[in-house]
LOFIKE-793211 format. One record per residue: residue in three letters; x, y, z of N, C-alpha, C in turn. Coordinates in pm, whole numbers, plus 50000, padded with zeros to 5 digits. Each point is the difference from the previous one (the first is absolute). Layout:
res;n_u;n_v;n_w;ca_u;ca_v;ca_w;c_u;c_v;c_w
ALA;X;Y;Z;X;Y;Z;X;Y;Z .
...
//
This chain:
res;n_u;n_v;n_w;ca_u;ca_v;ca_w;c_u;c_v;c_w
MET;01791;15735;75399;50008;50159;49990;50074;50005;49868 .
THR;49889;50109;49953;50023;50019;49844;50104;50146;50041 .
THR;50090;49980;49920;50158;50130;49983;49890;50092;49901 .
HIS;50049;50107;50028;49939;50123;49959;50101;50007;49861 .
ALA;49902;50035;49879;50053;50021;49878;50092;50123;49990 .
LEU;49927;50101;50053;50097;50133;50014;50062;50031;50124 .
LEU;50125;50023;49987;50072;50049;50098;50029;49895;50104 .
PRO;50034;49863;49965;50012;49907;50127;50102;50032;50108 .
THR;49979;49932;50096;50083;50078;50120;50104;49878;50036 .
MET;50122;50031;50020;50101;49863;50057;50079;50070;50052 .
VAL;50112;49905;50083;50113;50065;50067;50102;49975;49907 .
VAL;50102;50064;50033;50160;49984;49925;50039;49845;50042 .
GLY;49985;49970;50087;50071;49856;50041;49998;49995;50155 .
SER;50077;50051;50062;50021;49984;50140;49902;50070;50101 .
TYR;49981;49918;50083;49864;50062;50153;50101;49973;50127 .
PRO;49950;50088;50079;50133;49999;50133;49963;49856;50057 .
GLN;50124;49929;50037;50028;49892;50070;49975;50027;50144 .
PRO;49952;49885;50098;49962;50054;50126;50125;49983;50099 .
ASP;49991;50057;50122;50144;50025;50070;50013;49848;50053 .
TRP;49901;49917;49996;50034;49881;50043;50101;49886;49925 .
LEU;49988;50056;49886;50059;49903;49889;50144;50091;49968 .
ILE;49973;50113;49990;50162;50036;49967;50026;50132;50079 .
ASP;50121;50035;50034;50050;50091;50068;50032;50122;49903 .
ARG;49852;50065;50031;49992;50106;49929;50113;50157;50040 .
GLY;50032;49968;50085;50105;50109;50071;50084;49992;49910 .
LYS;50083;49897;49964;50127;49958;49940;49947;50035;49861 .
LEU;49881;49961;49939;49987;50009;49872;49964;50123;49942 .
SER;49995;50102;50090;49985;50133;49952;50114;50065;49999 .
THR;50112;49953;50034;50117;50051;49964;50079;49986;49870 .
PHE;49967;49891;49902;50044;49986;49902;49891;49905;49893 .
VAL;50031;49974;49895;49937;49925;49892;50129;49881;49960 .
PRO;49965;49872;50041;50100;49911;50002;50014;49922;49848 .
ARG;50142;49999;49983;49993;49946;49845;50043;49867;50022 .
THR;50082;49966;50128;50043;49846;50016;49915;49938;50075 .
ARG;49950;49866;50039;49942;49953;50094;50029;50049;50164 .
VAL;49907;50009;50038;49976;50071;50163;49937;49910;50114 .
PRO;50020;49875;50001;49912;49922;50092;50004;50042;50132 .
ASP;50056;50063;50057;49976;50079;50137;49921;50098;50011 .
LEU;49912;50053;49899;49898;50077;49991;49882;49929;50079 .
TRP;50013;49863;49969;49851;49943;50010;50002;49975;50144 .
ARG;49877;50029;50073;49986;49957;50137;49959;49844;50034 .
ILE;49988;49924;49905;49931;49880;50030;50128;49916;49947 .
SER;50019;49866;50066;50114;49915;49972;49982;49930;49867 .
GLU;50083;49967;49947;49991;49917;49833;49940;49899;50015 .
ARG;49949;49908;50106;49910;49898;50007;49856;50052;49971 .
TRP;49951;50082;50054;49851;50064;49981;50013;50140;49911 .
LEU;50099;50013;49949;49980;50129;49912;49906;50023;49888 .
GLU;50030;49879;49915;49864;49981;49892;49872;50049;50053 .
GLN;49966;49895;50089;49854;50011;50045;49943;50161;50038 .
ALA;50116;50027;50092;49962;50149;50039;50024;50088;49912 .
GLN;50058;49994;49880;49962;50074;49880;49896;50007;49931 .
ASP;49939;49877;50011;49870;49960;49915;49897;50065;50066 .
ASP;50005;49979;50156;49898;50073;50074;50000;50147;49978 .
ALA;50130;50055;49998;50003;50156;49983;49959;50026;49846 .
THR;50025;49928;49909;49946;50044;49832;49850;49974;50018 .
ILE;49935;49896;50059;49840;50009;50009;49969;50157;50087 .
VAL;50059;50055;50093;49979;50110;50052;49972;50087;49906 .
ALA;50127;50021;49933;50018;50100;49894;49853;49986;49870 .
ILE;50024;49871;49970;49867;49986;49885;49872;50056;50057 .
ARG;49972;49981;50133;49868;50044;50058;50009;50128;50011 .
ASP;50098;50071;50031;49991;50174;49987;49974;50031;49873 .
MET;50084;49940;49926;49966;50056;49862;49845;49987;49941 .
GLU;49948;49842;50018;49859;50035;49971;49908;50053;50079 .
ARG;50008;50026;50116;49925;50091;50080;50017;50153;49965 .
ALA;50098;50039;49939;50048;50130;49957;49900;50044;49884 .
GLY;49971;49855;49921;49931;50027;49885;50073;49973;49876 .
LEU;50136;49982;50000;50113;50015;49864;49941;49874;49928 .
ASP;49982;50038;49832;49949;49913;49916;50125;49927;49956 .
ILE;50129;50007;50036;50112;49911;49958;50076;49999;50122 .
ILE;50067;49899;50020;50090;49984;50155;50115;49917;49969 .
SER;50044;50035;50113;50167;49911;49968;50005;49916;50142 .
ASP;50129;49937;50008;49990;49920;50136;50078;50060;50115 .
GLY;50011;50157;49954;50059;50080;50085;50182;50021;49999 .
GLU;50030;49858;49957;50143;49969;49995;50038;49980;50134 .
ILE;49928;49924;50103;50008;50023;50130;50111;49920;50027 .
ARG;50041;49868;49895;50083;49929;50008;50160;50051;49999 .
ARG;49999;50123;49945;50130;50051;49953;50074;50115;50092 .
GLU;50133;50003;50012;50056;50092;50089;50004;50127;49906 .
SER;50022;49974;49877;49989;50123;49894;49934;49958;49892 .
TYR;49955;50066;49897;49934;49991;49907;50062;49916;49873 .
SER;50155;50011;50031;50103;49961;49890;50076;49867;50042 .
ASN;50032;49994;50153;50106;49916;50056;49982;49854;49983 .
ARG;49869;49969;49997;49959;49867;50050;50017;49925;49849 .
PHE;49940;50041;49898;50032;49961;49857;50159;50025;49960 .
ALA;50053;50085;49991;50153;50033;49973;50093;49893;50064 .
ASN;49984;49964;50126;50076;49907;50071;49961;49851;49985 .
ALA;49912;49979;49930;49954;49867;49996;50064;49958;49854 .
LEU;50060;50059;49946;50062;49965;49838;50136;49954;50022 .
ALA;49999;49871;49897;50154;49959;49993;50083;50110;49932 .
GLY;50116;50010;50036;50101;50118;49991;50052;50082;50090 .
VAL;49909;50017;50097;50001;50063;50120;50127;49943;50081 .
ASP;50125;50043;50046;50086;49933;50101;49965;49984;50100 .
PRO;49961;49870;50076;49947;49954;50130;50092;50022;50085 .
LYS;50142;50042;49982;50089;50038;50147;50037;50153;49984 .
GLN;49962;50055;49928;50066;50144;49983;49882;50082;49997 .
GLU;50002;50136;50019;49922;50128;49942;50052;50080;49916 .
GLY;49931;50051;49928;50053;50120;49929;49970;50123;50082 .
ARG;50071;50138;49962;49971;50109;50066;49978;50110;49868 .
LEU;49886;50094;50034;49972;50113;49918;49978;50104;50033 .
THR;50068;50105;49978;49995;50139;50075;49920;50087;49912 .
ILE;49926;50065;50045;49900;50085;49946;49971;50140;50069 .
SER;49970;50105;49961;49960;50122;50051;49842;50003;50010 .
ASN;49939;50037;50129;49876;50010;50002;49954;50101;50126 .
ALA;49949;50059;49982;49929;50135;50064;50133;50072;50070 .
GLY;50107;50015;49904;50114;50092;50075;50088;49917;50016 .
ARG;49967;49873;50041;50105;49930;50066;50059;49858;49901 .
THR;50107;49997;50047;50088;49848;49891;49971;49911;50094 .
VAL;49946;49902;49974;49981;49888;50069;50061;49857;49900 .
THR;50037;49920;50068;50070;49860;49968;49925;49898;50081 .
MET;49954;49912;49922;49924;49896;50045;50001;49846;49915 .
PRO;49977;49923;50097;50030;49816;49951;49881;50011;49879 .
VAL;50056;49980;49886;49904;49892;49881;50039;49869;49990 .
PRO;49945;49954;49889;50015;49834;49953;50125;50064;49915 .
LEU;50087;49907;49984;50137;49946;49954;49965;49907;49865 .
PHE;49975;50041;49877;50003;49908;49885;50114;49963;49987 .
SER;50036;49855;50026;50140;49949;49943;50026;49881;49914 .
GLY;49848;49986;49983;49988;49926;49836;49866;50030;49935 .
PRO;49970;49899;49884;49902;50055;49957;49895;50003;50059 .
VAL;49861;50057;49953;49871;49990;50075;49901;49909;49946 .
ARG;49995;49911;50100;49842;49926;49933;49903;49958;50130 .
ARG;49882;50009;49937;49908;49985;50126;49967;49864;50013 .
LEU;50062;49941;50141;50002;49868;50023;49873;49927;50042 .
THR;49915;50085;50041;49832;49948;50041;49927;50086;49987 .
PRO;49867;49999;49975;49899;50088;50051;50004;50094;50130 .
ILE;50008;50097;50017;50028;50103;50103;49849;50041;50068 .
GLU;49896;50049;49907;49890;50088;50056;49879;49951;49946 .
ILE;50024;49827;49953;49880;49948;49956;49911;49953;50126 .
ARG;50045;49960;50104;49924;49973;50104;49924;50134;50078 .
ASP;50073;50082;50006;49943;50156;50024;49858;50027;49910 .
VAL;49999;49967;49849;49885;50056;49949;49891;49836;50017 .
THR;50047;49919;50021;49898;49883;50016;49919;50038;50152 .
PHE;50092;50027;50093;49898;50053;50111;49925;50097;49990 .
LEU;50066;50099;49936;49920;50123;50001;49829;49934;49887 .
ARG;50046;49946;49917;49888;49951;49936;49871;49923;50082 .
ALA;50081;49932;50079;49901;49925;50090;49930;50087;50104 .
GLN;50038;50112;50023;49938;50069;50108;49905;50105;49953 .
THR;49980;50040;49859;49924;50087;49969;49943;49993;49845 .
ASP;49894;50076;49988;49935;49952;49863;50020;50148;49941 .
ARG;50091;50090;50026;50031;50132;49896;50115;49954;49942 .
LEU;49995;50108;49913;50100;49995;49889;50128;50021;50102 .
ILE;50135;49913;49964;50090;49997;50042;50107;50061;49951 .
LYS;50144;50055;50071;50107;50058;49927;50099;49946;50114 .
ILE;50128;49946;49925;50118;49975;50060;50106;50078;49931 .
THR;50085;50034;50110;50131;50082;49951;50116;49905;49995 .
LEU;50098;50078;49915;50128;49909;49974;50100;50140;49953 .
PRO;50127;50002;50059;50065;50097;49969;50068;49992;49918 .
GLY;50003;50097;49888;50044;49997;49866;50136;49960;49986 .
PRO;50076;49960;49864;50147;50010;49958;50060;50082;50039 .
PHE;49959;50129;49934;50103;50110;50009;50022;50044;50159 .
THR;49902;50018;50062;50035;50042;50171;50023;49885;50072 .
MET;49995;49865;49968;50063;49888;50066;50195;50026;49956 .
SER;50008;50035;49837;50155;50010;49998;50045;50086;50061 .
GLU;49947;50138;50035;50041;50117;50034;50020;49973;50152 .
GLN;49967;49917;50067;49983;49980;50169;50109;49898;49991 .
SER;50093;49983;49932;50073;49847;50013;50117;50048;49981 .
GLU;50104;49911;50003;50137;50020;49935;50031;49870;49933 .
THR;50084;49990;49891;50017;49865;49933;50193;50014;49984 .
SER;50053;49899;50023;50120;49973;49970;50018;49883;49861 .
TYR;49871;49975;49943;49984;49920;49913;49973;50033;49864 .
HIS;49892;50079;49997;49941;50082;49872;50122;50118;49953 .
ALA;49968;50023;49843;50084;50097;49968;49956;50116;50032 .
ASP;49875;50018;50020;49944;50170;50027;49857;49974;50074 .
ARG;49950;50077;50053;49878;50024;50075;49890;49954;49882 .
GLU;50010;50040;49892;49889;49944;49870;49992;49851;49980 .
ALA;50123;49951;50024;50010;49835;49974;49916;49946;50099 .
LEU;50036;50082;50134;49940;49926;50129;49852;50041;49985 .
ALA;49988;50098;49961;49832;49993;50007;49968;49946;49880 .
MET;50020;49959;49884;49916;49881;49940;50022;49864;50037 .
GLU;50056;49938;50043;50038;49913;50086;49859;49968;50081 .
LEU;49997;50134;50096;49918;50036;50103;49827;49969;49926 .
ALA;49998;50069;49905;49867;50027;49885;49967;49823;49963 .
ALA;50093;49928;49965;49972;49895;49961;49925;49893;50119 .
ALA;50068;50028;50109;49937;49930;50145;49856;50048;50053 .
VAL;49999;50146;49960;49871;50050;50051;49893;49949;49891 .
ASN;50037;49996;49875;49925;49949;49918;49919;49816;50003 .
GLU;50102;49950;50073;49945;49874;50024;49912;50003;50127 .
GLU;49999;50105;50095;49947;50018;50116;49851;50063;49953 .
VAL;50026;50085;49935;49849;50064;49935;49926;49851;49924 .
ARG;50037;49977;49916;49948;49888;49954;49909;49917;50078 .
GLU;50075;49945;50106;49926;49920;50105;49911;50043;50109 .
LEU;50033;50147;50007;49894;50071;50089;49857;50032;49935 .
PHE;50030;49990;49888;49859;50019;49912;49919;49866;50008 .
ALA;50070;49908;49985;49958;49848;50000;49957;49965;50097 .
ALA;50035;50044;50152;49956;49982;50092;49851;50119;50085 .
GLY;49991;50061;49920;49883;50061;49978;50025;50155;50039 .
ALA;50098;50073;49991;50014;50129;50000;49917;50079;49860 .
ASP;49944;50096;50048;49915;50097;49900;50096;50105;49962 .
ILE;50069;50048;50090;50118;50113;49919;50109;49968;50070 .
VAL;50117;49995;49940;50151;49993;50055;50049;50119;49978 .
GLN;50056;50045;50131;50059;50144;49964;50163;50001;50032 .
LEU;50061;50067;49909;50141;50012;50020;50049;50150;50060 .
ASP;50102;49972;50137;50032;50106;50072;50086;50066;49940 .
GLU;50034;50098;49923;50122;50061;49956;50004;50144;50036 .
PRO;50022;50004;50126;50003;50145;50078;50178;50070;49942 .
TRP;50072;49917;49976;50156;50052;49959;50019;50018;49856 .
MET;49898;49973;49961;49985;50083;49835;50004;50135;50022 .
GLN;49928;50080;50090;50020;50113;50004;50126;50077;50103 .
ARG;50051;49887;50081;50108;50041;50055;50096;50004;49910 .
PHE;50034;49958;49930;50131;49971;49895;49948;49993;49825 .
PRO;49921;50122;50008;49927;50005;49867;50097;49993;49893 .
GLN;50123;50048;49989;50064;49985;49865;50034;49874;49948 .
ARG;50006;49873;50089;50013;49877;49971;49873;49931;49974 .
ALA;49899;50054;50066;49864;49970;49936;49965;50043;49890 .
LYS;50055;50095;49932;49965;50072;49876;50070;49899;49901 .
GLN;50153;49935;50027;50066;49910;49943;49930;49870;49990 .
TYR;49949;49930;50062;49969;49866;50017;49877;49980;50082 .
GLY;49946;50121;50061;49886;49927;50076;49864;49928;49953 .
VAL;49961;50120;49884;49890;49889;49965;50076;49871;49907 .
LYS;50085;49954;49944;50068;49877;49988;49978;49917;50064 .
THR;50039;50036;50135;50013;49865;50112;49854;49994;50051 .
LEU;49899;50110;49981;49849;49997;50048;49964;49918;49899 .
ASN;50001;49995;49867;49918;49914;49900;50080;49861;50000 .
ARG;50155;49982;50031;49979;49882;50005;49947;49934;50135 .
ALA;49963;50063;50101;49924;49932;50109;49849;49962;49963 .
LEU;49955;50071;49915;49851;49990;49958;50023;49943;49880 .
SER;50085;49934;49945;50001;49920;49849;49917;49884;50016 .
GLY;49936;50003;49910;49872;49899;49981;49903;49950;50125 .
ILE;49995;50139;50045;49882;49985;50114;49887;50069;49943 .
THR;49868;49921;50060;49869;50041;49947;49944;50043;50067 .
GLY;50026;50027;50123;49904;50040;50146;50024;50143;50021 .
THR;49917;50081;50067;49994;50131;50035;50115;50043;50107 .
THR;50106;50063;49903;50134;50028;50090;49990;50175;50041 .
ALA;50080;50010;50132;50019;50143;50011;50152;50031;50048 .
ILE;49999;50115;50001;50146;50063;50054;49987;50095;50113 .
HIS;50060;49981;50087;49976;50118;50132;50146;50060;49998 .
ILE;49985;50141;49950;50132;50086;49996;49966;50123;50088 .
CYS;50094;50027;50095;49973;50110;50094;50135;50059;50069 .
PHE;50029;50084;50083;50073;50051;50051;50068;49952;50118 .
GLY;49913;49896;50048;50040;49926;50154;49921;50029;50104 .
TYR;50007;49918;50109;49884;50002;50091;50023;50143;50066 .
ALA;49885;50049;50030;49994;50116;50081;50078;50009;50107 .
ALA;50015;49868;50092;50072;50031;50100;50136;50017;49986 .
VAL;50067;49943;49892;50126;50030;49966;50046;50108;49899 .
VAL;49910;50045;49957;50030;50129;49896;49892;50096;50021 .
PRO;49994;50070;50099;49907;50111;49997;49986;50112;49939 .
ASN;50085;50019;49914;49998;50147;49877;49998;49939;49875 .
LYS;49920;50004;49936;50002;49965;49851;49977;50081;49889 .
PRO;50060;49974;49893;49954;50070;49889;49859;50011;49948 .
SER;49993;50135;49897;49837;49961;49978;50001;49952;49871 .
SER;50116;49958;49925;49971;49942;49848;50107;49878;50036 .
TYR;49948;49908;49910;50102;49852;49974;50135;50039;49926 .
SER;50128;49932;50022;50086;49993;49892;49989;49883;49908 .
PHE;49922;49918;50031;49991;49885;49926;49862;49937;49999 .
LEU;49916;50006;49878;49858;49989;50014;49921;49972;49878 .
THR;50030;50105;49921;49923;50005;49909;50059;49885;49857 .
GLU;50124;49979;50015;50064;49888;49960;49924;49855;50005 .
LEU;49918;50007;50093;49931;49871;50019;49882;49959;49917 .
GLU;49977;50111;49889;49873;49966;49884;50057;49928;49907 .
GLY;50118;49961;50000;50045;49905;49923;50054;49877;50065 .
SER;49934;49965;50070;50031;49868;50073;49869;49915;50004 .
ALA;50037;49901;50028;49871;49882;49983;49900;50013;50114 .
VAL;50045;50045;50096;49891;50024;50146;49875;50079;49962 .
ASN;49922;49947;50069;49824;50050;49993;49978;50101;50060 .
GLN;50051;49990;50128;49977;50096;50118;50101;50122;50017 .
VAL;50009;50090;50039;50097;50043;50052;49958;50062;50139 .
SER;50043;50002;50105;49971;50055;50146;50122;50101;50031 .
ILE;49930;50104;50023;50107;50126;50067;49960;50068;50110 .
GLU;50053;50068;50090;49988;50088;50108;49977;50145;49988 .
SER;49888;50034;50008;49953;50144;49966;49970;50066;50116 .
ALA;49934;49963;50106;49963;50101;50142;50092;50053;50050 .
GLN;50117;49906;50049;50114;50103;50101;50089;50072;49894 .
PRO;50051;49956;49898;50079;50108;49911;49933;50091;49940 .
ARG;49881;49996;50002;49886;50079;49902;50044;50040;49887 .
LEU;50012;49875;49932;50037;49982;49875;49898;50091;49864 .
ASP;50076;50042;49910;49967;50049;49892;49930;49889;49928 .
LEU;49852;50010;50013;49914;49862;49926;50023;50016;49881 .
ALA;50028;50135;49926;49990;49967;49842;50089;49892;49956 .
VAL;50081;49944;50068;50086;49896;49921;49935;49906;49990 .
LEU;49874;49982;50044;49903;49864;49973;49957;50022;49838 .
ARG;50007;50098;49942;49951;50017;49866;50126;49947;49921 .
ASP;50137;49941;50072;50118;49978;49917;49996;49846;49987 .
LEU;49894;49924;50053;49996;49868;49996;49851;49931;49993 .
PRO;49969;50061;49846;49842;49963;49967;49969;49870;49958 .
SER;50113;49889;50004;49940;49849;49994;49994;49947;50137 .
LYS;50001;50028;50114;50040;49963;50142;49897;50015;50062 .
VAL;49940;49920;50078;49916;50028;50109;50081;50084;50136 .
MET;49965;50114;50039;50080;50090;50105;49937;49963;50145 .
VAL;50093;49928;50092;49976;49988;50120;50035;50111;50051 .
VAL;49945;50097;50063;50044;50116;50049;49983;50010;50164 .
GLY;50111;50022;50062;49986;50025;50136;49900;50121;50041 .
VAL;49940;49965;50118;49904;50113;50014;50028;50027;50159 .
LEU;50047;49905;50084;50037;50003;50128;50149;50049;50046 .
ASP;50027;50093;50049;50143;50048;50063;50031;49953;50146 .
LEU;50083;49905;49955;50039;49907;50090;50103;50078;50112 .
ALA;50033;50106;49955;50100;50063;50123;49917;50094;50081 .
ASP;49836;49990;49972;49941;50067;50100;49935;49931;50088 .
ARG;50000;49988;50109;49932;49883;50099;49857;50055;50038 .
ASN;49962;50075;49930;49867;50041;50041;49901;49959;49884 .
ILE;49914;49940;50034;49878;49935;49880;49981;50090;49921 .
GLU;49986;50004;49868;49937;50060;49881;49842;49970;50013 .
THR;49929;50134;50002;49835;49981;49956;49980;49922;49909 .
ALA;49843;49984;49959;50019;49959;49862;49963;50091;49880 .
GLU;49987;50120;50057;49986;50097;49923;50191;50038;49942 .
VAL;50061;50002;50100;50126;50041;49952;50042;49885;49892 .
VAL;49986;49862;50015;50033;49911;49901;49908;50012;49853 .
ALA;49873;50035;50025;49920;50043;49871;50071;50108;49929 .
ALA;50045;50108;50076;50060;50092;49903;50135;49954;49947 .
ARG;50090;49920;50067;50114;49952;49928;49962;49932;49895 .
ILE;49853;49894;49978;50017;49929;49896;49926;50100;49904 .
GLU;49945;50099;50040;49977;50090;49880;50093;50074;49943 .
ALA;50103;50041;50078;50122;50017;49922;50038;49938;49900 .
ALA;50004;49859;50002;50065;49919;49934;49907;49995;49846 .
LEU;49891;50010;50063;49902;49992;49866;49966;50077;49922 .
LYS;50121;50117;50003;49984;50100;49924;50094;49956;49903 .
HIS;50080;49913;49992;50101;49960;49913;50010;49843;49955 .
VAL;49917;49950;50062;49975;49838;49969;49865;49977;50006 .
PRO;49920;49933;49901;49866;49902;50016;49978;49941;50104 .
ALA;49877;50010;50081;49950;49943;50086;50026;49827;49990 .
GLU;49999;49955;49876;50026;49865;49950;50132;49972;49999 .
ARG;50123;50038;50015;50132;49992;50009;50027;50049;50119 .
LEU;49919;50014;50093;50052;50073;50169;49955;49901;50091 .
ALA;50115;49939;50088;49950;49898;50115;50090;50111;50108 .
VAL;49952;49953;50105;50024;50075;50172;50063;49898;50092 .
ALA;50084;50104;50059;50102;49922;50128;50084;50095;50034 .
PRO;50041;49931;50134;50081;50106;50055;50151;50019;49940 .
ASP;50068;50105;50063;50149;50024;49913;50077;49877;49969 .
CYS;50013;49911;50112;50102;49932;50006;49938;49891;50097 .
GLY;50085;49891;50045;49953;49909;50095;50040;50068;50117 .
MET;49848;49947;50117;49967;50034;50091;50075;49963;50131 .
LYS;50128;49909;50003;50043;49941;50108;50057;50056;50102 .
TYR;50031;50118;49985;50078;50078;50096;49894;50096;50078 .
LEU;49847;49994;49961;49905;50088;50075;49961;49879;50114 .
SER;49915;50093;50095;49954;49890;50102;49851;49935;49911 .
ARG;49960;49910;50058;49895;49937;49987;49883;50076;49965 .
ASP;49967;50044;50106;49850;50104;50003;50026;50114;49906 .
VAL;50102;50063;49970;50024;50088;49921;49980;49956;49851 .
ALA;50069;49878;49953;50001;49933;49910;49830;50004;49941 .
PHE;49962;49905;50070;49862;49962;50009;49901;50138;49947 .
GLY;50021;50090;50129;49929;50113;49945;50010;50060;49878 .
LYS;50116;50006;49963;50026;50068;49854;49936;49904;49919 .
LEU;50003;49889;49981;49941;49907;49912;49829;50034;49986 .
ARG;49965;50008;50126;49843;50018;50009;49962;50140;49913 .
ALA;50139;50116;50035;49949;50144;49933;50014;49984;49863 .
MET;50118;49911;49952;50016;49973;49897;49881;49961;49876 .
VAL;49903;49867;50065;49905;49945;49959;49899;50106;50008 .
GLU;49960;50093;50107;49886;50073;49992;50033;50121;49891 .
GLY;50136;50031;49984;50009;50103;49905;49984;49953;49848 .
ALA;50027;49901;49964;49959;49937;49883;49896;49967;49978 .
GLN;49906;49968;50086;49844;49998;49987;49939;50118;49982 .
LEU;50037;50105;50043;49963;50135;50002;50007;50068;49853 .
VAL;50140;49961;49916;50023;50032;49906;49915;49918;49881 .
ARG;49990;49873;50031;49905;49906;49898;49859;50073;50026 .
THR;49951;50060;50107;49883;50049;49995;49977;50122;49895 .
ARG;50100;50080;50042;49986;50142;49873;50017;49951;49890 .
LEU;50059;49878;49975;50038;49974;49825;49874;49962;49972 .
ASP;49908;49901;50064;49869;49945;49980;49913;50121;49979 .
GLY;50026;50119;50079;49912;50119;49992;50031;50111;49899 .
GLY;50106;49952;49923;50087;50110;49883;50041;50095;50051 .
ARG;50076;50049;50126;50035;50062;50035;50151;50042;50014 .
VAL;50064;49906;49940;50158;50003;49999;50051;49997;49846 .
//
């Protein structure tokens, strides 16, 4: 398949996991930060095989939908971040940390990794994910990792002097993984950093510093996804980011943002003139499937602020909390909407 040079379509990362694989009822109540093995419906003996099969289903759905760039759907993960974070040396194997945050007007205390020693990457964590994905498709592929700033905010430490010190050690571990992900065949490696938006003051102090450390010496195409949180968890979102334009000073190549659900003021795209902007055009809070024309209108709104050569198209965020039929339908609409805009661009009407 030939990837479209203009307005390439992609997922942010996750795709719905099947009910036979994971307890989606339990999953819908929280986003895990520690490992939660009882979410899986398959015994440990057969779990990897089952996850492989479900990953193939996700890959084929993305191919059938017509996406230019696909992921493995993050099928093997309980959440976007907990698998990687809890595989690192430094996490206390006997004790969990606690983190209290305010979310949607509620104060919530959740279990999180407790770092009681220095952070080190002991072994490759997602390399098999990339090699498996590469073997299953001839399309461009993207793999996602949790970013060091977000992991530091989703943790507790009894060892590090402060969160910045923890974030910098996490960045070094991420850097090692990113290098090996490209060597294993990834075309794009994306770091997920939603908590830069949640805690913008600390992000403004050292967010770009940690991101640049994570990408130091990396030559492949890199992306960062920054958002307001899953639509299933955060129903009401602001129309502007508190931390975004600062990423113009980072080493990352692509910046992935959500736009559809928050009705983002897209003028902000002008403030990142060196980045490829991956703009969310699917509202994941709305279970109704967009029409191709609705998607096209959202793309054309972005084109008022960024040239087509620097625009890519994606859902607002990961799709794991949607049903599979809705997720697939939305991806089809996204692909069709992007093609409508390409046709109009070819005709000189945009």
